[in-house]
C-alpha positions in Angstrom: 0.0 0.0 0.0 1.7 3.2 -1.1 0.1 5.2 1.7 1.7 3.2 4.5 5.2 4.8 4.3 3.7 8.3 4.5 1.5 7.4 7.5 4.5 5.8 9.2 6.6 8.9 8.6 3.8 11.1 10.1 3.7 8.9 13.1 7.5 9.0 13.5 7.5 12.8 13.4 4.8 12.9 16.0 6.6 10.6 18.3 9.9 12.4 17.7 8.3 15.8 18.5 6.9 14.4 21.8 10.3 13.0 22.8 12.1 16.2 22.0 9.6 18.2 24.1 10.0 15.7 26.9 13.8 15.9 26.8 13.6 19.7 26.9 11.2 19.6 29.9 13.5 17.1 31.6 16.5 19.3 31.1 14.8 22.4 32.4 13.5 20.6 35.4 16.9 19.2 36.2 18.5 22.7 36.0 15.7 24.2 38.2 16.2 21.4 40.7 20.0 21.8 40.8 19.7 25.6 41.2 17.2 25.2 44.0 19.4 22.8 45.9 22.5 25.0 45.5 20.9 28.4 46.6 20.0 29.8 49.9 16.6 31.3 49.3 14.1 28.6 50.3 12.7 30.8 53.1 13.4 34.5 53.8 12.8 36.6 56.8 12.4 40.4 56.5 13.1 42.6 59.5 12.1 46.2 59.7 15.4 47.4 61.3 18.1 44.7 61.1 21.0 47.1 61.6 19.6 48.5 64.8 18.9 45.0 66.1 22.5 43.9 65.5 24.0 47.0 67.0 22.0 46.6 70.2 23.3 43.1 70.8 26.8 43.8 69.5 28.7 41.1 67.5 27.4 38.3 69.7 24.4 37.6 67.4 26.3 36.7 64.4 29.2 35.2 66.3 26.8 32.8 67.9 25.1 32.3 64.5 28.3 31.1 62.8 29.4 29.0 65.8 29.4 25.3 65.2 27.7 24.9 68.6 24.7 27.1 67.6 21.5 25.2 68.2 18.2 25.6 66.3 16.8 28.3 68.6 20.0 30.4 68.5 20.3 30.6 64.7 16.6 30.9 64.2 16.4 34.0 66.5 19.3 35.4 64.5 17.5 34.7 61.2 14.4 36.6 62.6 16.4 39.7 63.6 18.9 40.0 60.7 17.0 39.4 57.5 17.9 35.8 57.3 17.6 33.3 54.5 17.6 29.5 54.8 18.4 27.0 52.1 18.7 23.2 52.2 22.5 23.5 52.9 23.2 26.9 54.2 21.7 29.7 56.4 22.6 33.3 56.0 22.0 36.6 57.9 22.6 40.2 56.8 24.6 42.4 59.3 26.5 45.7 59.2 30.2 45.3 58.3 31.2 47.0 61.5 28.8 46.1 64.3 30.5 47.2 67.5 28.4 48.3 70.4 29.9 51.8 70.3 29.3 52.3 66.5 26.2 53.9 65.1 24.0 51.7 62.9 25.4 51.3 59.4 23.7 51.1 56.1 26.6 49.2 54.6 25.5 45.6 55.1 27.1 42.3 54.4 25.8 38.7 54.3 27.3 36.0 56.5 26.5 32.4 55.7 27.3 29.1 57.3 26.7 25.6 55.9 24.8 22.9 57.6 27.2 20.0 58.1 26.2 16.5 57.2 25.6 15.7 60.9 23.4 18.8 61.1 21.2 17.3 58.4 20.5 14.2 60.6 20.5 15.8 64.0 17.4 15.4 66.2 14.9 18.2 66.5 13.5 18.9 70.0 10.0 19.5 71.1 11.2 22.9 72.5 13.9 24.2 70.1 17.1 24.7 72.0 16.1 22.6 75.0 17.8 19.2 74.8 15.8 17.9 77.7 12.4 18.4 76.1 12.5 15.2 74.1 12.7 14.5 70.4 10.2 15.9 68.0 9.9 13.0 65.6 7.8 14.8 63.0 10.2 17.7 62.5 13.2 15.4 62.7 12.1 13.2 59.8 10.7 16.1 57.8 14.2 17.7 58.0 15.9 14.5 57.0 13.6 13.9 54.1 13.9 17.5 52.7 17.7 16.8 52.6 17.5 13.4 50.9 14.6 13.7 48.5 16.1 16.3 46.1 19.2 14.1 45.5 16.9 11.1 44.9 14.9 13.1 42.4 18.0 14.3 40.5 19.4 10.7 40.6 16.3 9.3 39.1 16.3 11.9 36.3 19.9 11.2 35.5 19.3 7.5 35.4 16.3 8.1 33.2 18.5 10.2 30.8 21.0 7.3 30.7 18.2 4.9 29.7 17.1 7.5 27.1 20.6 7.5 25.5 20.5 3.7 25.4 17.1 3.9 23.7 18.6 6.3 21.1 21.5 4.0 20.4 19.1 1.1 20.0 16.7 3.2 17.8 13.8 2.0 19.9 11.1 3.8 21.8 10.4 1.0 24.2 13.0 2.0 26.9 11.3 5.4 26.9 8.6 3.9 29.2 11.2 3.3 31.8 12.5 6.8 31.4 8.9 8.1 31.8 8.4 6.0 35.0 11.7 7.3 36.5 10.7 10.9 35.7 7.3 10.3 37.4 9.0 9.0 40.5 11.4 12.0 40.4 8.3 14.2 40.3 6.9 12.5 43.3 10.2 13.0 45.2 10.2 16.7 44.3 6.6 17.1 45.3 7.4 15.3 48.6 10.4 17.6 49.1 8.1 20.7 48.7 5.5 19.2 51.1 8.1 18.3 53.7 9.7 21.7 53.6 6.4 23.6 54.0 5.3 21.3 56.8 8.7 21.7 58.6 8.6 25.5 58.4 5.0 25.6 59.7 5.8 23.3 62.6 9.0 25.4 63.5 7.0 28.6 63.5 4.5 27.1 65.9 7.4 26.4 68.3 9.1 29.7 67.6 6.5 32.3 66.4 7.6 35.2 64.2 8.1 38.5 66.1 5.6 41.2 65.3 8.1 43.2 63.2 9.3 40.2 61.2 7.7 38.9 58.0 8.5 35.4 56.6 7.9 34.2 53.0 9.1 31.4 50.7 11.9 32.5 48.4 12.7 31.9 44.7 14.7 28.8 45.4 11.6 27.2 46.8 9.6 28.4 43.8 12.1 26.7 41.4 11.5 23.3 43.2 7.7 23.9 42.9 8.1 24.5 39.1 10.4 21.5 38.7 7.8 19.0 39.9 5.1 19.6 37.2 7.8 19.7 34.5 8.9 16.3 35.6 5.4 15.0 35.5 4.8 16.4 32.0 8.1 14.9 30.7 7.1 11.6 32.2 3.6 11.7 30.5 5.2 12.5 27.1 7.8 9.7 27.4 5.2 7.1 28.4 2.7 8.3 25.8 5.2 8.2 22.9 6.4 4.7 23.8 3.0 3.2 24.4 1.4 4.8 21.4 4.3 3.9 19.1 4.1 0.2 20.3 0.3 0.2 19.7 0.6 1.7 16.2 3.4 -0.7 15.3 1.3 -3.7 16.4 -1.7 -2.5 14.4 0.5 -1.8 11.3 2.1 -5.3 11.6 -1.3 -6.9 11.9 -2.5 -4.9 8.8 0.4 -6.0 6.7 -0.1 -9.7 7.8 -3.8 -9.4 6.8 
């Protein structure tokens, strides 16, 4: 039948377009996810007068903040008072460059950051932050650990899916694209779980340590990147699975038609 090659070419173009779009979505979501993990603006605190706050307490605020012995309450109070930002790996505060007790408040500010160590990521959270005798808060402990692990699982699944996709290109077959789609779907679930864990953890923390009246907290652009990454992963997964399954169905029908 002379019309079969034309029909087959049209189907191939359709599947190829779906795969190209899926690959682009996958690449964008990976970039967004990597950027969100590596930046410090998951949650931001905005204080009305951070310079005055720091000058009143001297250098002790940020010296305690950057100390390795700083507990959750210590660095959270500093975040409240000094326009702090929190990421998955680092916490930062904005302070005057010269914050001596005898100096007037400065407008020349600098940002000091300190990284969460690996042990900090798995440390227990307490029912009363800063009070080691109050008992372990299991909800916040496991939410904190999950928000550290899930983004790496998500990126790992997408990278493994990309490797399977390259193998599929080498084999000139769409069948492995189903596995790629499933991996991207699981990655989307991990990213969605990360966002949920982070929001729940912040809400539980603020119930223990309420925001002062002159402090406003909001989710930052790093958090927004993770939120955008999840639907992109789901869309890429849907396109990969659709292209593979539809191509298999069309191939089966075409083969049956030729046999008939």
